[in-house]
Structures are given as C-alpha cells and as structure tokens.
C-alpha positions as CSV (number, residue, x, y, z in Angstrom):
1,X,95.9,11.8,64.1
2,X,97.0,9.4,61.4
3,X,96.5,5.7,61.3
4,X,98.1,2.9,59.3
5,X,96.2,-0.3,58.4
6,X,97.4,-3.4,60.2
7,X,98.9,-6.0,57.9
8,X,96.4,-8.8,57.5
9,X,96.7,-12.0,55.5
10,X,93.7,-13.0,53.3
11,X,92.9,-15.9,51.0
12,X,92.2,-14.9,47.4
13,X,91.5,-16.6,44.1
14,X,90.8,-15.4,40.6
15,X,87.0,-15.8,40.0
16,X,85.8,-18.8,38.1
17,X,82.3,-19.9,37.6
18,X,81.0,-21.7,40.6
19,X,82.4,-19.3,43.1
20,X,79.4,-16.9,42.9
21,X,76.7,-16.8,45.5
22,X,74.0,-16.1,42.9
23,X,73.3,-14.2,39.7
24,X,71.7,-10.9,38.8
25,X,70.0,-9.6,35.8
26,X,69.8,-5.9,34.9
27,X,66.1,-5.1,34.3
28,X,65.4,-1.9,32.2
29,X,62.0,-1.4,33.8
30,X,62.7,0.9,36.7
31,X,59.2,0.4,38.0
32,X,60.4,-3.1,39.0
33,X,63.4,-1.9,41.0
34,X,66.1,-2.0,38.3
35,X,68.2,-5.0,39.5
36,X,67.1,-8.5,40.3
37,X,69.3,-11.0,42.2
38,X,68.7,-14.6,41.6
39,X,70.1,-16.8,44.3
40,X,70.2,-20.1,42.3
41,X,72.5,-20.6,39.4
42,X,70.0,-23.2,38.1
43,X,67.9,-20.2,37.0
44,X,70.3,-19.6,34.2
45,X,68.0,-20.1,31.3
46,X,67.3,-18.6,27.8
47,X,64.6,-16.4,29.4
48,X,67.3,-14.5,31.4
49,X,69.9,-13.7,28.8
50,X,71.8,-11.0,30.7
51,X,72.7,-12.8,33.9
52,X,75.9,-11.8,35.6
53,X,77.6,-13.5,38.5
54,X,77.3,-11.8,41.9
55,X,78.6,-12.3,45.4
56,X,76.9,-11.4,48.7
57,X,79.2,-9.3,50.8
58,X,78.8,-7.6,54.2
59,X,77.8,-4.4,52.2
60,X,75.3,-6.2,50.0
61,X,75.4,-7.9,46.5
62,X,78.3,-7.0,44.2
63,X,78.9,-8.0,40.6
64,X,81.8,-10.2,39.7
65,X,83.7,-9.8,36.4
66,X,86.1,-12.1,34.7
67,X,89.6,-11.6,36.2
68,X,88.3,-10.3,39.6
69,X,89.8,-11.8,42.7
70,X,87.5,-13.2,45.3
71,X,89.0,-12.4,48.7
72,X,88.1,-14.2,51.9
73,X,88.7,-12.0,54.9
74,X,89.7,-12.8,58.4
75,X,86.2,-13.6,59.6
76,X,85.3,-15.6,56.5
77,X,83.6,-12.8,54.7
78,X,84.0,-12.8,50.9
79,X,84.2,-9.9,48.4
80,X,85.4,-9.3,44.9
81,X,88.4,-7.1,44.0
82,X,89.4,-5.7,40.6
83,X,92.8,-7.1,39.5
84,X,94.6,-3.7,39.3
85,X,93.5,-2.8,42.9
86,X,94.4,-6.2,44.2
87,X,97.9,-6.1,42.7
88,X,98.5,-2.6,44.2
89,X,97.1,-3.7,47.6
90,X,98.4,-7.2,48.1
91,X,101.5,-9.2,47.8
92,X,102.2,-12.9,48.3
93,X,102.7,-13.8,52.0
94,X,105.7,-15.9,53.0
C-alpha cells in the first residue's frame, strides 16, 4: 500500500543568532563523550572557541548552520532544515 504525506503548513525562518536553544562544542577527547551541549549562550567565551549553535528537537540536539531554516511544526516543535531540502519540500502558502 502506498501513502502520500498530507499537506501541512509550517512556520519557517532562516536561522539568525538568538534562535538557537543552546551551543555545542566538539571535543576531540572521545573518553569524554565526544560532544558537549551547552544550554546557555552566555557560556560563549574564549575558552570554548569551537562553539556551534544547536537546537533541541524531538529527536535530540541538532547543529544549525548559517542559511538553515528553522521550522516550527504543527505542535510547536522546532527543527533545522538545510536550504536545498527546504526549497524542494516547501512552497509559500497562500
């Protein structure tokens, strides 16, 4: 049996600083777990030079890159989407 996804309208914006839920830093010492998530943007200091914005999704934390869209789903959940995928998947609603 085949299924077609129901059309759903979502809100989306191109990412800009301040939309993230936190930051993460890649740690090279695998004994420490590899990735650290920092939940407060005030932690951005010279000590942590490789901080990247991240957003907490229903599936866990995901990195946000410049140009990504931040989509808000029908239940208020948020997640990032790469621009090429977004443009192939969504169109402006009337």
